C-alpha positions as CSV (number, residue, x, y, z in Angstrom):
1,M,-11.0,-39.9,-52.5
2,Q,-10.6,-36.5,-50.9
3,T,-8.2,-36.0,-48.3
4,L,-9.3,-34.1,-45.1
5,L,-6.9,-31.3,-45.8
6,S,-8.8,-30.7,-49.5
7,L,-12.1,-30.9,-47.7
8,L,-11.1,-28.2,-45.3
9,K,-9.8,-26.0,-48.2
10,N,-13.5,-26.1,-49.4
11,R,-15.7,-23.4,-47.8
12,F,-18.7,-25.4,-48.0
13,A,-17.2,-28.2,-46.2
14,Q,-15.7,-25.8,-43.5
15,A,-19.3,-24.4,-43.0
16,L,-20.8,-28.0,-42.6
17,I,-17.8,-28.9,-40.2
18,V,-18.5,-26.1,-38.2
19,A,-22.2,-26.8,-38.2
20,A,-21.2,-30.2,-37.0
21,V,-19.0,-29.2,-34.2
22,L,-21.8,-26.6,-32.9
23,L,-24.5,-29.3,-33.0
24,V,-22.2,-31.8,-30.9
25,G,-20.6,-29.2,-28.9
26,I,-23.5,-27.3,-27.3
27,P,-24.8,-30.5,-25.6
28,L,-21.5,-31.4,-24.3
29,L,-21.3,-28.2,-22.6
30,K,-24.4,-28.4,-21.2
31,G,-23.2,-31.8,-19.7
32,E,-25.5,-33.9,-22.1
33,S,-24.6,-36.5,-24.5
34,P,-24.4,-35.4,-28.2
35,L,-25.9,-38.7,-29.4
36,V,-29.3,-38.3,-27.5
37,A,-31.7,-36.1,-29.4
38,Q,-33.3,-33.2,-27.8
39,D,-36.3,-33.4,-29.7
40,A,-36.6,-36.7,-31.5
41,G,-39.8,-35.5,-33.3
42,S,-37.9,-32.6,-35.3
43,P,-34.9,-33.0,-37.0
44,T,-32.6,-30.2,-37.6
45,A,-33.3,-28.7,-41.6
46,V,-30.1,-27.1,-42.9
47,A,-30.1,-25.3,-46.3
48,T,-27.4,-23.4,-48.1
49,V,-27.8,-20.0,-49.7
50,D,-25.9,-18.3,-52.7
51,L,-25.9,-14.7,-51.4
52,N,-23.8,-13.4,-54.4
53,A,-26.6,-14.6,-56.6
54,V,-29.2,-13.2,-54.3
55,I,-27.5,-10.0,-54.0
56,T,-26.4,-9.5,-57.5
57,Q,-29.5,-10.7,-59.1
58,S,-31.8,-8.5,-57.1
59,K,-33.8,-5.2,-58.5
60,A,-32.1,-3.4,-55.8
61,S,-28.7,-4.2,-57.1
62,Q,-29.7,-3.6,-60.5
63,A,-30.9,0.0,-59.4
64,Q,-27.7,0.6,-57.5
65,E,-25.7,0.0,-60.5
66,Q,-27.5,2.5,-62.5
67,S,-27.2,4.9,-59.7
68,R,-23.5,4.2,-59.6
69,A,-23.1,4.7,-63.4
70,G,-24.9,8.0,-63.1
71,R,-22.5,9.1,-60.5
72,D,-19.5,7.9,-62.4
73,A,-20.7,10.0,-65.4
74,A,-21.1,13.0,-63.2
75,R,-17.7,12.9,-61.6
76,Q,-15.8,12.3,-64.9
77,Q,-17.7,15.3,-66.4
78,E,-16.7,17.2,-63.5
79,G,-13.2,15.9,-63.7
80,E,-13.0,16.9,-67.5
81,A,-13.9,20.4,-66.5
82,K,-11.3,20.7,-63.9
83,N,-8.7,19.4,-66.7
84,S,-10.0,21.8,-69.1
85,A,-9.7,24.5,-66.8
86,L,-6.1,23.5,-65.9
87,Q,-5.2,23.4,-69.4
88,K,-6.3,26.9,-70.3
89,A,-4.7,28.1,-67.1
90,R,-1.3,26.5,-68.6
91,A,-2.0,28.1,-71.8
92,D,-2.5,31.7,-70.3
93,L,0.7,31.1,-68.5
94,D,2.7,30.5,-71.4
95,L,1.6,33.8,-72.7
96,L,2.9,35.9,-69.9
97,A,6.5,36.9,-69.9
98,P,8.9,35.4,-67.5
99,G,9.7,37.0,-64.4
100,G,6.9,39.4,-64.2
101,Q,4.3,39.8,-61.4
102,A,1.7,38.7,-63.6
103,R,3.2,35.3,-64.4
104,L,4.1,34.7,-60.6
105,D,0.4,35.6,-59.9
106,K,-0.6,33.1,-62.5
107,E,1.8,30.2,-61.3
108,K,0.3,30.7,-58.1
109,E,-3.1,30.4,-59.3
110,L,-2.2,27.5,-61.4
111,R,-0.6,25.8,-58.2
112,A,-3.8,26.4,-56.3
113,M,-6.0,24.7,-59.2
114,L,-3.9,21.9,-59.2
115,V,-4.2,21.3,-55.2
116,E,-7.7,21.7,-55.5
117,A,-8.1,19.3,-58.6
118,Q,-5.9,16.5,-56.5
119,V,-7.8,17.1,-53.2
120,W,-11.3,17.1,-55.3
121,Q,-10.3,13.6,-56.7
122,Q,-9.1,11.7,-53.6
123,V,-12.3,13.2,-51.7
124,S,-14.7,12.3,-54.8
125,Q,-13.1,8.8,-54.8
126,A,-13.4,8.4,-50.9
127,E,-17.0,9.4,-51.0
128,E,-17.8,6.9,-53.9
129,T,-16.1,4.2,-51.6
130,A,-18.3,4.8,-48.7
131,A,-21.1,5.1,-50.9
132,R,-20.7,1.8,-52.7
133,S,-19.9,0.2,-49.3
134,R,-23.5,1.7,-47.8
135,E,-25.0,0.3,-51.0
136,F,-23.6,-3.0,-50.5
137,L,-24.5,-3.4,-46.8
138,E,-28.1,-2.4,-47.5
139,L,-28.0,-5.3,-50.3
140,Y,-26.4,-7.6,-47.7
141,E,-28.9,-6.9,-44.9
142,A,-31.9,-7.1,-47.2
143,A,-30.6,-10.5,-48.7
144,N,-30.1,-11.7,-45.3
145,A,-33.7,-10.8,-44.1
146,A,-35.1,-12.5,-47.3
147,V,-33.1,-15.7,-46.5
148,A,-34.2,-15.5,-43.0
149,A,-38.1,-15.2,-44.0
150,V,-37.8,-17.9,-46.4
151,A,-35.9,-20.2,-44.0
152,N,-38.6,-19.4,-41.4
153,D,-41.5,-20.2,-43.8
154,R,-39.7,-23.4,-44.8
155,G,-38.9,-24.6,-41.3
156,I,-35.1,-24.4,-41.7
157,D,-33.1,-24.3,-38.8
158,I,-29.6,-23.4,-40.1
159,V,-28.8,-21.7,-43.5
160,L,-25.1,-21.8,-44.5
161,T,-23.6,-19.4,-47.2
162,A,-22.0,-20.9,-50.3
163,G,-19.9,-19.3,-52.8
164,Q,-18.3,-15.9,-52.5
165,L,-19.7,-12.2,-51.6
166,P,-19.6,-9.9,-54.4
């Protein structure tokens, strides 16, 4: 027999409890008895949906994954090009005599290249994070719209989510 505490830890049980509280609490706020059905002819239909499965198994999710892989490959290629340029600049620096103006100029150029590479890496990571967030939001909104359409077609009044989001 599960204890009340272990039931409360279960997300599905939490959602059912919230739904039950809402179904009982709303009539109480209106001054009505929760035991009297508002419309005895239409019981409340409740369903659950695994949004994780809906999102991750969608064609849009698979297309986004391919797009993401392409962006990752392009970003990796650009990063490798920047690293190669840095290695070449370091090798060129080693060829210059210490203390000379040419070496000082090359050291300054190398520092600028290092800063540029670091900024590029941080900006590209931030852009990718933002792109992934936008993509997930698109998937989430599309999944919710699809779930709402199915629920409406089937006459479901309350849809609870099961599982974790990706």
